Rosetta silent file (secondary structure, phi, psi, omega in degrees, C-alpha in Angstrom):
SEQUENCE: XXXXXXXXXXXXXXXXXXXXXXXXXXXXXXXXXXXXXXXXXXXXXXXXXXXXXXXXXXXXXXXXXXXXXXXXXXXXXXXXXXXXXXXXXXXXXXXXXXXXXXXXXXXXXXXXXXXXXXXXXXXXXXXXXXXXXXXXXXXXXXXXXXXXXXXXXXXXXXXXXXXXXXXXXXXXXXXXXXXXXXXXXXXXXXXXXXXXXXXXXXXXXXXXXXXXXXXXXXXXXXXXXXXXXXXXXXXXXXXXXXXXXXXXXXXXXXXXXXXXXXXXXXXXXXXXXXXXXXXXXXXXXXXXXXXXXXXXXXXXXXXXXXXXXXXXXXXXXXXX
SCORE:     score description
SCORE:     0.000 S_00000001
   1 L     0.000   70.552 -176.052  -22.743  -12.513   -8.239 S_00000001
   2 H   -76.508  -34.727  175.923  -25.883  -14.345   -7.133 S_00000001
   3 H   -64.080  -39.323  177.792  -27.839  -11.333   -6.055 S_00000001
   4 H   -57.758  -45.363 -177.837  -27.182   -9.688   -9.466 S_00000001
   5 H   -64.954  -32.774  176.226  -28.522  -12.772  -11.173 S_00000001
   6 H   -68.943  -39.771 -177.576  -31.604  -12.809   -8.923 S_00000001
   7 H   -75.522  -40.212 -178.098  -32.484   -9.134   -9.639 S_00000001
   8 H  -127.290   27.683  175.937  -31.831   -8.950  -13.186 S_00000001
   9 H   -56.252  -52.323  179.270  -31.521  -12.670  -14.323 S_00000001
  10 H   -59.526  -40.617  179.375  -34.584  -12.588  -16.558 S_00000001
  11 H   -66.095  -32.929  176.113  -33.462   -9.321  -18.017 S_00000001
  12 H   -73.407  -31.889  176.732  -30.035  -10.675  -18.865 S_00000001
  13 H   -63.814  -45.867  175.389  -31.624  -13.705  -20.498 S_00000001
  14 H   -54.597  -44.848 -178.704  -33.766  -11.330  -22.587 S_00000001
  15 H   -59.891  -44.497  178.532  -30.650   -9.319  -23.403 S_00000001
  16 H   -56.577  -42.296  170.420  -28.948  -12.499  -24.727 S_00000001
  17 H   -53.068  -51.202  178.458  -31.821  -12.957  -27.083 S_00000001
  18 H   -54.464  -48.466 -175.630  -31.454   -9.378  -28.284 S_00000001
  19 H   -62.965  -45.530  177.149  -27.734   -9.952  -28.861 S_00000001
  20 H   -60.938  -34.392 -178.197  -28.197  -13.219  -30.746 S_00000001
  21 H   -78.603  -26.990 -179.825  -30.636  -11.618  -33.082 S_00000001
  22 H   -76.757  -22.759 -176.437  -28.449   -8.606  -33.637 S_00000001
  23 L   -93.412   58.959 -178.430  -25.506  -10.870  -34.464 S_00000001
  24 L  -143.007  149.344  178.362  -26.859  -12.057  -37.780 S_00000001
  25 L  -153.901  151.757  179.354  -26.315  -11.100  -41.415 S_00000001
  26 L   -82.811   -8.451  174.420  -27.405  -12.165  -44.800 S_00000001
  27 L   -87.697  117.806 -169.481  -23.824  -12.014  -45.989 S_00000001
  28 H   -58.028  -43.462 -178.880  -22.456  -15.517  -45.353 S_00000001
  29 H   -60.580  -49.051 -178.095  -18.865  -14.442  -44.463 S_00000001
  30 H   -64.689  -43.021 -175.587  -19.999  -11.775  -42.073 S_00000001
  31 H   -60.799  -39.323 -178.996  -22.665  -14.061  -40.580 S_00000001
  32 H   -62.746  -39.812 -178.313  -19.999  -16.739  -39.842 S_00000001
  33 H   -67.477  -42.996 -176.710  -17.810  -14.150  -38.045 S_00000001
  34 H   -63.754  -41.085 -179.726  -20.769  -12.719  -36.113 S_00000001
  35 H   -63.819  -42.998  174.742  -21.863  -16.246  -34.999 S_00000001
  36 H   -64.744  -39.411  172.261  -18.448  -16.949  -33.820 S_00000001
  37 H   -60.187  -48.018 -169.838  -18.184  -13.708  -31.950 S_00000001
  38 H   -62.853  -27.844 -177.723  -21.523  -14.280  -30.306 S_00000001
  39 H   -80.851  -17.082  178.038  -20.198  -17.601  -28.895 S_00000001
  40 L   -87.324   67.790 -177.086  -17.164  -15.929  -27.202 S_00000001
  41 L   -67.048  123.178  170.296  -19.208  -14.820  -24.265 S_00000001
  42 L   -84.577 -165.809  174.969  -17.570  -12.306  -21.912 S_00000001
  43 L   -64.221  -25.187 -178.120  -18.523  -11.133  -18.461 S_00000001
  44 L    66.205   27.888 -177.717  -21.274   -9.000  -19.913 S_00000001
  45 H   -62.265  -42.144 -176.608  -20.310   -6.410  -17.173 S_00000001
  46 H   -65.335  -45.074  174.822  -21.281   -3.434  -19.244 S_00000001
  47 H   -62.678  -33.801  176.619  -24.841   -4.641  -20.101 S_00000001
  48 H   -61.313  -46.047 -179.166  -25.154   -5.703  -16.481 S_00000001
  49 H   -63.215  -47.551  178.832  -24.322   -2.232  -15.205 S_00000001
  50 H   -54.761  -50.747 -173.452  -26.863   -0.728  -17.764 S_00000001
  51 H   -67.736  -38.112  176.832  -29.644   -3.052  -16.655 S_00000001
  52 H   -62.745  -43.884 -179.026  -28.922   -2.637  -12.851 S_00000001
  53 H   -67.317  -41.612  177.682  -29.017    1.198  -13.098 S_00000001
  54 H   -60.117  -46.418 -172.962  -32.208    1.008  -15.156 S_00000001
  55 H   -68.725  -28.226  179.302  -33.787   -1.389  -12.532 S_00000001
  56 H   -61.735  -31.459  179.935  -32.682    0.969   -9.719 S_00000001
  57 H   -98.783   -1.256 -179.930  -35.094    3.537  -11.284 S_00000001
  58 L   157.799 -155.220 -176.781  -37.956    1.328  -12.283 S_00000001
  59 L   -84.087  135.436  171.915  -38.797   -1.638  -14.540 S_00000001
  60 L   -54.844  125.881  176.596  -36.294   -2.554  -17.373 S_00000001
  61 L  -123.679 -165.483 -178.975  -37.862   -1.614  -20.608 S_00000001
  62 H   -58.210  -44.605  178.954  -37.087   -1.658  -24.344 S_00000001
  63 H   -63.518  -36.588  174.592  -34.929    1.431  -24.205 S_00000001
  64 H   -58.931  -48.568 -176.640  -32.923   -0.188  -21.361 S_00000001
  65 H   -68.059  -40.057  176.941  -32.272   -3.339  -23.525 S_00000001
  66 H   -64.057  -38.203  173.249  -31.252   -1.233  -26.450 S_00000001
  67 H   -61.782  -44.280  169.740  -28.801    0.758  -24.412 S_00000001
  68 H   -53.469  -46.855  179.917  -27.340   -2.567  -23.169 S_00000001
  69 H   -66.391  -45.845  174.208  -27.167   -3.975  -26.579 S_00000001
  70 H   -47.913  -55.304 -171.822  -25.470   -0.795  -27.874 S_00000001
  71 H   -67.233  -34.590  178.807  -22.712   -0.807  -25.343 S_00000001
  72 H   -66.531  -42.229 -177.342  -22.040   -4.507  -25.791 S_00000001
  73 H   -71.836  -36.719  173.980  -21.749   -4.265  -29.600 S_00000001
  74 H   -64.469  -44.304  177.411  -19.556   -1.148  -29.238 S_00000001
  75 H   -65.199  -38.578  178.507  -17.319   -3.041  -26.795 S_00000001
  76 H   -70.759  -31.416  178.169  -17.010   -6.135  -29.016 S_00000001
  77 H   -70.828  -30.559  177.591  -16.193   -3.899  -31.992 S_00000001
  78 H   -70.325  -41.100 -179.631  -13.326   -2.207  -30.095 S_00000001
  79 H   -63.148  -46.210  179.736  -11.995   -5.697  -28.971 S_00000001
  80 H   -57.156  -45.299 -178.879  -12.086   -6.849  -32.689 S_00000001
  81 H   -70.220  -36.497 -177.109  -10.087   -3.765  -33.744 S_00000001
  82 H   -61.658  -40.485 -172.526   -7.730   -4.050  -30.797 S_00000001
  83 H   -69.602  -29.607  171.068   -6.789   -7.653  -31.762 S_00000001
  84 H   -64.615  -48.339 -176.312   -5.802   -6.309  -35.244 S_00000001
  85 H   -64.087  -40.580 -179.304   -3.780   -3.425  -33.791 S_00000001
  86 L   -87.632   -4.036 -177.055   -2.025   -5.814  -31.231 S_00000001
  87 L    53.985   43.110 -172.877   -1.722   -8.712  -33.806 S_00000001
  88 L   -87.762  131.647  175.088   -3.348  -10.915  -31.151 S_00000001
  89 L   -94.965   -5.466  179.535   -4.078  -14.454  -32.062 S_00000001
  90 E  -131.081  155.913  171.321   -6.239  -15.270  -29.090 S_00000001
  91 E  -153.375  119.854 -178.482   -9.192  -13.688  -27.331 S_00000001
  92 L    59.000   42.462 -179.762  -10.810  -15.363  -24.287 S_00000001
  93 L    59.958   31.279  170.535   -8.791  -18.521  -24.711 S_00000001
  94 E  -141.229  164.546  177.038  -10.002  -18.913  -28.264 S_00000001
  95 E   -62.131  138.147  177.752   -8.694  -17.861  -31.708 S_00000001
  96 L   -74.309  164.374  179.979   -9.258  -14.177  -32.383 S_00000001
  97 H   -60.955  -42.508 -178.200  -11.230  -13.158  -35.463 S_00000001
  98 H   -74.601  -15.849  167.998   -8.157  -11.986  -37.262 S_00000001
  99 H   -67.375  -33.427 -176.361   -6.483  -15.262  -36.640 S_00000001
 100 H   -98.969  -30.173 -172.717   -9.182  -17.156  -38.483 S_00000001
 101 H  -126.622   10.203  177.135  -10.388  -14.603  -41.133 S_00000001
 102 H    70.069  167.055 -170.146   -7.434  -12.181  -41.457 S_00000001
 103 H   -58.426  -46.984 -170.767   -7.114   -8.426  -40.859 S_00000001
 104 H   -58.661  -51.968 -176.405   -9.284   -7.108  -43.729 S_00000001
 105 H   -63.140  -41.765 -178.238  -12.481   -9.130  -42.813 S_00000001
 106 H   -67.008  -43.409  178.536  -11.858   -8.307  -39.146 S_00000001
 107 H   -64.719  -41.269  178.221  -11.657   -4.595  -39.529 S_00000001
 108 H   -62.955  -33.670  174.851  -14.816   -4.556  -41.662 S_00000001
 109 H   -68.815  -37.044  178.168  -16.557   -6.598  -38.943 S_00000001
 110 H   -68.816  -36.021 -175.483  -15.616   -4.195  -36.271 S_00000001
 111 H   -78.456  -31.666 -175.991  -16.820   -1.210  -38.376 S_00000001
 112 H   -66.590  -49.270 -176.506  -20.044   -3.141  -39.208 S_00000001
 113 H   -63.367  -33.860  178.079  -20.836   -3.702  -35.428 S_00000001
 114 H   -74.606  -37.679  174.382  -20.184   -0.088  -34.578 S_00000001
 115 H   -61.672  -43.993 -173.494  -22.368    1.188  -37.456 S_00000001
 116 H   -73.299  -31.457  175.495  -25.174   -1.134  -36.620 S_00000001
 117 H   -65.105  -37.127 -178.129  -25.083   -0.157  -32.908 S_00000001
 118 H   -68.489  -47.884 -177.652  -25.434    3.433  -33.806 S_00000001
 119 H   -69.324  -20.144  171.651  -28.356    2.759  -36.193 S_00000001
 120 H   -59.498  -49.823  176.064  -30.013    0.646  -33.442 S_00000001
 121 H   -68.251  -46.477 -175.467  -30.411    3.808  -31.337 S_00000001
 122 H   -60.980  -38.965 -177.387  -31.049    6.212  -34.159 S_00000001
 123 L   -68.741  -10.941  176.276  -33.868    4.070  -35.492 S_00000001
 124 L  -116.378   15.351  175.369  -35.621    4.240  -32.213 S_00000001
 125 L    57.889   32.755 -177.838  -34.959    7.977  -31.654 S_00000001
 126 L   -86.102   53.486 -174.419  -32.801    7.082  -28.596 S_00000001
 127 H   -65.977  -35.347 -176.835  -30.862   10.400  -29.059 S_00000001
 128 H   -68.250  -42.743  176.671  -30.225   11.075  -25.395 S_00000001
 129 H   -65.064  -38.490 -178.353  -28.586    7.554  -24.843 S_00000001
 130 H   -68.510  -31.758  174.971  -26.593    7.853  -28.100 S_00000001
 131 H   -70.520  -34.379 -174.599  -25.245   11.240  -26.984 S_00000001
 132 H   -66.962  -45.953  178.041  -24.209    9.842  -23.602 S_00000001
 133 H   -64.354  -36.832 -175.861  -22.307    7.070  -25.348 S_00000001
 134 H   -67.462  -43.433  175.848  -20.916    9.121  -28.122 S_00000001
 135 H   -59.155  -46.632 -178.742  -19.281   11.638  -25.626 S_00000001
 136 H   -57.550  -45.549 -179.717  -17.885    8.622  -23.738 S_00000001
 137 H   -58.667  -44.476  171.589  -16.424    7.131  -26.897 S_00000001
 138 H   -51.906  -43.993  177.890  -14.537   10.356  -27.671 S_00000001
 139 H   -70.440  -32.552  173.644  -13.047   10.254  -24.333 S_00000001
 140 H   -58.789  -49.854 -176.513  -12.072    6.680  -24.603 S_00000001
 141 H   -70.865  -34.158  177.278  -10.102    7.341  -27.777 S_00000001
 142 H   -61.275  -44.053 -179.853   -8.543   10.461  -26.170 S_00000001
 143 H   -60.760  -45.239 -177.781   -7.535    8.210  -23.124 S_00000001
 144 H   -67.494  -39.471  179.393   -5.955    5.662  -25.455 S_00000001
 145 H   -68.280  -35.605  178.998   -4.001    8.196  -27.512 S_00000001
 146 H   -68.320  -37.395  179.172   -2.794    9.951  -24.207 S_00000001
 147 H   -70.370  -39.614 -179.353   -1.496    6.560  -22.951 S_00000001
 148 H   -57.868  -47.295  177.705    0.136    5.911  -26.263 S_00000001
 149 H   -64.919  -45.104 -174.086    1.976    9.302  -26.090 S_00000001
 150 H   -72.202  -35.643  178.975    2.979    8.928  -22.486 S_00000001
 151 H   -61.838  -28.208  175.788    4.134    5.252  -22.763 S_00000001
 152 H   -69.017  -37.720 -175.346    6.719    6.436  -25.315 S_00000001
 153 H   -94.209  -20.172  178.672    8.326    8.978  -22.962 S_00000001
 154 L    56.910   38.393 -176.841    7.803    6.909  -19.702 S_00000001
 155 L  -131.958   49.428  173.677    7.527   10.122  -17.698 S_00000001
 156 L   -65.933  136.079  163.425    3.986    9.602  -16.116 S_00000001
 157 L  -111.894  174.350 -167.645    2.934   11.411  -12.978 S_00000001
 158 H   -74.397  -21.856  176.259    0.013   10.162  -11.065 S_00000001
 159 H   -73.070  -41.247  177.567   -2.518   12.817  -12.252 S_00000001
 160 H   -62.881  -39.045  177.649   -1.767   11.925  -15.926 S_00000001
 161 H   -52.253  -48.783 -178.373   -2.192    8.216  -14.902 S_00000001
 162 H   -69.311  -32.909  177.340   -5.728    9.019  -13.621 S_00000001
 163 H   -62.081  -38.231 -178.379   -6.513   11.056  -16.635 S_00000001
 164 H   -67.724  -56.723 -176.888   -5.618    7.990  -18.756 S_00000001
 165 H   -67.188  -25.321  175.023   -7.767    5.400  -16.851 S_00000001
 166 H   -69.159  -39.489 -174.270  -10.756    7.864  -16.586 S_00000001
 167 H   -75.197  -46.195 -172.404  -10.683    8.206  -20.279 S_00000001
 168 H   -73.196  -38.182 -171.040   -9.911    4.441  -21.196 S_00000001
 169 H  -117.654  -54.301 -167.487  -12.035    2.721  -18.644 S_00000001
 170 H   -68.813  -31.829 -174.694  -14.045    4.874  -16.229 S_00000001
 171 H   -70.379  -39.098 -171.280  -15.808    7.070  -18.736 S_00000001
 172 H   -70.207  -46.092  178.096  -17.379    4.128  -20.624 S_00000001
 173 H   -59.840  -45.726  171.347  -18.647    2.536  -17.315 S_00000001
 174 H   -54.017  -44.490  174.187  -20.019    5.955  -16.278 S_00000001
 175 H   -62.175  -40.694  169.315  -21.870    6.118  -19.589 S_00000001
 176 H   -45.428  -61.161 -176.707  -23.296    2.649  -18.855 S_00000001
 177 H   -60.863  -48.008 -179.544  -24.684    3.755  -15.645 S_00000001
 178 H   -66.220  -37.834 -178.454  -26.113    7.142  -16.988 S_00000001
 179 H   -69.328  -39.232  171.405  -27.600    5.532  -20.009 S_00000001
 180 H   -63.092  -37.102 -179.632  -29.277    2.818  -18.060 S_00000001
 181 H   -72.657  -37.528  179.970  -30.569    5.335  -15.576 S_00000001
 182 L   -64.661  -11.768 -177.866  -31.797    7.642  -18.257 S_00000001
 183 L   -89.977   -3.802 -178.860  -34.277    4.938  -19.526 S_00000001
 184 L  -134.284  -45.763  178.516  -36.069    4.854  -16.121 S_00000001
 185 L   -69.699  144.861  175.793  -35.234    7.861  -13.910 S_00000001
 186 L   -98.744  -26.154 -171.635  -37.117   11.127  -14.481 S_00000001
 187 L   -92.574  119.235  177.843  -34.741   13.252  -12.305 S_00000001
 188 H   -63.371  -30.351  177.016  -31.583   14.243  -14.122 S_00000001
 189 H   -54.613  -43.953 -176.168  -29.747   14.788  -10.878 S_00000001
 190 H   -72.588  -28.468  173.482  -30.080   11.062  -10.131 S_00000001
 191 H   -65.238  -40.946 -179.915  -28.787   10.248  -13.594 S_00000001
 192 H   -70.600  -35.969  172.522  -25.780   12.348  -13.064 S_00000001
 193 H   -55.022  -48.304  177.280  -25.219   10.783   -9.681 S_00000001
 194 H   -68.206  -26.680  169.674  -25.081    7.410  -11.205 S_00000001
 195 H   -60.555  -47.064 -177.358  -22.654    8.732  -13.867 S_00000001
 196 H   -61.462  -43.000  179.067  -20.354    9.768  -11.037 S_00000001
 197 H   -54.424  -44.266 -175.846  -20.904    6.394   -9.434 S_00000001
 198 H   -70.204  -39.522 -176.903  -19.962    4.558  -12.688 S_00000001
 199 H   -65.066  -45.842 -179.896  -16.816    6.768  -13.075 S_00000001
 200 H   -63.430  -42.593  175.311  -15.539    5.856   -9.608 S_00000001
 201 H   -56.188  -44.049 -178.993  -16.409    2.188  -10.205 S_00000001
 202 H   -67.361  -37.146  173.190  -14.439    2.271  -13.366 S_00000001
 203 H   -55.457  -47.868 -177.244  -11.427    3.794  -11.663 S_00000001
 204 H   -68.353  -30.781 -176.410  -11.482    1.040   -9.038 S_00000001
 205 H   -71.399  -43.181 -178.370  -11.971   -1.620  -11.776 S_00000001
 206 H   -71.283  -35.299  177.227   -9.026   -0.333  -13.717 S_00000001
 207 H   -69.959  -32.692  174.921   -6.604   -0.078  -10.728 S_00000001
 208 H   -64.249  -40.506  177.501   -7.646   -3.735   -9.918 S_00000001
 209 H   -60.993  -39.332  176.793   -6.690   -4.656  -13.475 S_00000001
 210 H   -61.685  -40.928 -179.635   -3.217   -3.006  -12.850 S_00000001
 211 H   -71.795  -32.919 -177.997   -2.826   -5.290   -9.741 S_00000001
 212 H   -70.373  -27.979  172.820   -3.935   -8.327  -11.532 S_00000001
 213 L   -60.151  -15.175  173.430   -1.163   -7.789  -14.090 S_00000001
 214 L   -94.000    5.261  174.554    1.197   -8.716  -11.365 S_00000001
 215 L    51.452 -131.247  176.549   -0.378  -12.056  -11.066 S_00000001
 216 E   -83.444   71.335 -173.486    0.895  -13.918   -7.967 S_00000001
 217 H   -55.235  -31.617 -176.732    3.030  -10.975   -6.902 S_00000001
 218 H   -65.708  -19.118 -179.888    3.936  -12.460   -3.563 S_00000001
 219 H  -115.413   12.403  171.852    5.995  -15.192   -5.139 S_00000001
 220 L    78.800   24.689  179.112    7.413  -12.963   -8.000 S_00000001
 221 E  -117.156   74.502 -178.958    5.452  -14.403  -10.963 S_00000001
 222 L   -75.280  154.235  168.766    3.795  -11.442  -12.671 S_00000001
 223 L   -67.258  -54.479  168.640    1.666  -11.700  -15.827 S_00000001
 224 L    83.857   16.625 -178.561    3.494   -8.667  -17.077 S_00000001
 225 H   -64.731  -44.489 -177.952    1.207   -7.898  -20.079 S_00000001
 226 H   -67.179  -35.248 -176.481    1.193   -4.105  -19.214 S_00000001
 227 H   -74.225  -30.626  174.148    4.923   -4.002  -18.776 S_00000001
 228 H   -63.394  -34.716 -179.843    5.428   -5.813  -22.145 S_00000001
 229 L   -93.975   18.228 -179.411    3.517   -3.021  -23.696 S_00000001
 230 L    52.947   34.793  174.844    5.434   -0.383  -21.819 S_00000001
 231 L   -86.541  115.547  175.274    2.391    0.757  -19.828 S_00000001
 232 L   -92.395  109.994 -174.715    3.293    2.252  -16.486 S_00000001
 233 L  -104.141  177.771 -167.110    0.381    1.507  -14.245 S_00000001
 234 H   -53.629  -48.712 -174.186   -0.105    2.509  -10.687 S_00000001
 235 H   -64.856  -34.231  177.460    1.944    0.064   -8.583 S_00000001
 236 H   -79.344  -35.971  177.431    4.996    0.644  -10.878 S_00000001
 237 H   -66.060  -43.199 -178.330    4.418    4.385  -11.147 S_00000001
 238 H   -61.303  -41.981 -178.903    4.341    4.734   -7.375 S_00000001
 239 H   -60.118  -46.339  177.727    7.611    2.724   -7.136 S_00000001
 240 H   -58.878  -34.696 -178.017    9.296    4.838   -9.746 S_00000001
 241 H   -84.194   -5.728 -174.070    8.309    7.976   -7.897 S_00000001
 242 L  -134.699   24.105  176.848    9.486    6.609   -4.562 S_00000001
 243 L  -122.593  166.051  176.628   12.801    4.885   -5.254 S_00000001
 244 L   -75.447  165.565 -170.110   16.331    6.189   -5.642 S_00000001
 245 H   -59.361  -37.143  178.407   17.689    7.335   -8.908 S_00000001
 246 H   -69.384  -39.728  177.739   19.727    4.216   -9.640 S_00000001
 247 H   -66.374  -45.441 -176.552   16.929    1.856   -9.053 S_00000001
 248 H   -62.159  -37.983  174.996   14.571    4.002  -11.038 S_00000001
 249 H   -62.568  -40.597 -179.328   17.065    3.955  -13.971 S_00000001
 250 H   -60.615  -47.219  178.106   17.363    0.229  -13.697 S_00000001
 251 H   -64.931  -38.883  178.420   13.572   -0.240  -13.735 S_00000001
 252 H   -65.747  -35.314  177.840   13.133    2.040  -16.659 S_00000001
 253 H   -67.723  -36.499  177.790   15.693    0.070  -18.650 S_00000001
 254 H   -57.213  -50.528  179.666   13.808   -3.160  -17.816 S_00000001
 255 H   -57.297  -44.698 -172.274   10.572   -1.557  -19.141 S_00000001
 256 H   -81.398  -36.663 -170.378   12.164   -0.266  -22.306 S_00000001
 257 H  -125.350  -16.068 -175.891   14.553   -3.174  -23.207 S_00000001
 258 L  -127.723   30.217 -173.264   13.931   -6.235  -20.996 S_00000001
 259 L   -68.349   -7.919  178.414   10.089   -6.303  -20.742 S_00000001
 260 L  -112.301   -0.037 -173.335    9.858   -9.885  -21.868 S_00000001
 261 L   -91.003  129.169 -174.541   12.580  -11.408  -19.819 S_00000001
 262 H   -62.767  -41.882 -179.962   11.256  -13.507  -16.985 S_00000001
 263 H   -64.095  -38.334 -173.600   14.080  -12.807  -14.467 S_00000001
 264 H   -71.878  -37.390  177.944   13.890   -9.042  -15.118 S_00000001
 265 H   -60.443  -44.321  176.833   10.098   -9.064  -14.624 S_00000001
 266 H   -59.079  -42.169  172.878   10.494  -10.955  -11.370 S_00000001
 267 H   -55.165  -50.352 -178.568   13.053   -8.402  -10.245 S_00000001
 268 H   -57.760  -44.998  177.241   10.853   -5.532  -11.173 S_00000001
 269 H   -57.264  -48.498  178.030    7.958   -7.160   -9.246 S_00000001
 270 H   -54.600  -49.047 -174.605   10.111   -7.707   -6.114 S_00000001
 271 H   -68.725  -39.235  177.318   11.137   -4.006   -6.103 S_00000001
 272 H   -58.024  -43.012 -179.621    7.487   -2.936   -6.643 S_00000001
 273 H   -69.623  -46.497  178.536    6.414   -4.915   -3.613 S_00000001
 274 H   -56.289  -39.363  178.476    9.384   -3.753   -1.570 S_00000001
 275 L   -89.154   11.766  172.844    8.700   -0.152   -2.256 S_00000001
 276 L    81.765   16.103 -175.068    5.020   -0.395   -1.452 S_00000001
 277 H   -69.607  -39.427 -178.860    3.598   -0.117   -4.961 S_00000001
 278 H   -70.569  -43.815  174.411    1.130   -2.970   -4.597 S_00000001
 279 H   -59.080  -40.295  177.694   -0.084   -1.791   -1.220 S_00000001
 280 H   -60.015  -51.089 -176.742   -0.440    1.841   -2.509 S_00000001
 281 H   -61.312  -36.026  176.907   -2.464    0.692   -5.519 S_00000001
 282 H   -68.183  -37.339  178.246   -4.747   -1.406   -3.301 S_00000001
 283 H   -69.863  -35.096  173.556   -5.493    1.481   -1.033 S_00000001
 284 H   -61.979  -50.737  174.454   -6.294    3.728   -4.077 S_00000001
 285 H   -50.322  -49.708  177.359   -8.521    1.031   -5.377 S_00000001
 286 H   -64.504  -32.411  175.773  -10.350    0.780   -2.107 S_00000001
 287 H   -65.027  -42.625 -177.561  -10.662    4.559   -1.972 S_00000001
 288 H   -70.066  -41.555 -176.633  -12.432    4.713   -5.394 S_00000001
 289 H   -63.379  -45.213 -175.390  -14.559    1.741   -4.435 S_00000001
 290 H   -62.340  -43.094  179.827  -15.584    3.349   -1.125 S_00000001
 291 H   -71.442  -25.653  175.266  -16.524    6.704   -2.867 S_00000001
 292 H   -67.343  -45.352 -178.141  -18.552    4.740   -5.366 S_00000001
 293 H   -63.924  -35.306  172.962  -20.468    3.097   -2.533 S_00000001
 294 H   -55.268  -46.266 -176.417  -21.137    6.459   -0.848 S_00000001
 295 H   -68.295  -44.236  179.689  -22.983    7.679   -3.906 S_00000001
 296 H   -55.725  -36.339 -175.003  -24.783    4.341   -4.191 S_00000001
 297 L   -77.757   -5.817  172.172  -26.022    4.622   -0.529 S_00000001
 298 L   -66.178  -30.184 -177.378  -27.927    7.910   -1.478 S_00000001
 299 L   -83.232  153.851  179.132  -30.462    5.677   -3.111 S_00000001
 300 L   -55.498  144.356  177.874  -33.129    3.803   -1.063 S_00000001
 301 L   -66.038  127.539  177.512  -32.132    0.350    0.241 S_00000001
 302 L  -161.597  165.648 -179.693  -33.586   -2.180   -2.128 S_00000001
 303 H   -58.309  -36.505  176.421  -32.523   -5.497   -3.764 S_00000001
 304 H   -62.863  -36.315  175.653  -31.324   -3.506   -6.812 S_00000001
 305 H   -69.056  -45.657  173.899  -29.039   -1.405   -4.725 S_00000001
 306 H   -50.747  -49.805  178.729  -27.738   -4.537   -2.961 S_00000001
 307 H   -59.857  -41.634  170.398  -27.060   -6.079   -6.265 S_00000001
 308 H   -66.276  -33.587  175.406  -25.052   -3.110   -7.405 S_00000001
 309 H   -64.477  -39.763  177.563  -23.023   -3.153   -4.228 S_00000001
 310 H   -57.703  -41.533  179.201  -22.304   -6.844   -4.966 S_00000001
 311 H   -64.515  -42.060  172.986  -21.133   -5.856   -8.364 S_00000001
 312 H   -52.237  -48.640  179.281  -18.848   -3.205   -6.880 S_00000001
 313 H   -66.122  -32.614  173.520  -17.310   -5.623   -4.573 S_00000001
 314 H   -64.744  -38.886 -175.445  -16.811   -8.199   -7.358 S_00000001
 315 H   -67.599  -27.004 -175.815  -14.986   -5.629   -9.435 S_00000001
 316 H  -104.133   -3.568 -175.064  -12.410   -5.068   -6.684 S_00000001
 317 H  -120.521   -9.907 -177.477  -12.146   -8.658   -5.392 S_00000001
 318 L   -57.834  155.377  177.981  -12.053  -10.640   -8.683 S_00000001
 319 L  -107.666    5.223  170.835   -9.105  -12.834   -9.493 S_00000001
 320 L  -161.457    0.000    0.000   -9.190  -12.186  -13.295 S_00000001
């Protein structure tokens, strides 16, 4: 994403310093964990989105940086908690926090990051940005619980699936766009348009994640993480809704009872390809992507807008 780096490169460097300063504590144990977390650098996609949307409306300012820092701290706190829930020993090809410091310290660290992120905004009277993210956080939790409920019954329809990914993924990206825009745009309409843009981008991003779970699907070697967790994502959902009863029963049995068996996963992948599940999901991903770009093209042509277009394309063309 060369253009993104050109447009907000200095801003991202400044953000990294903000993050490094935030990930410090006078408590030795907590400080050790925070320093470790700060080194596990992710894509920083959410802060990038915040800063790009802010830049689209004017110069990145201190409020923009605080919004970017808030969402990254919130994101990391949820990852830390997720690793405890999933009993995960690795995160980003490194040991997870709970693998090194056990669950109690890990949960407290996640709580600390969440609390500190809220105080960051409150201490600077950033109530508008905090409200945007608070509403989003509630929807994310609802999306997670909706997925938990439906994964037990395995009776998803496509509308419910979209409700789940809108809550789990799209809402937070939409909040990133709106929060960044709110720090520079004066017109509330433009802020809301960028919220809609972010929601569509998030939908496309999540469908792409669904597709990546099938790994190198053309040779039948899926990653299968979603299937192992009994998550019925779009390629499989389409297949289940468009195959005969016997195959549907067989696939559901694999999801429930054989979801870690390599041969069973290969068979499931083959049927998903055969019944058009991969192609269908790709078309839906492209639809969400194109709708997001339509909204983006309402804004004047500028390097900032081109950088955002580059981010959109990266989200749907990435390989991991």
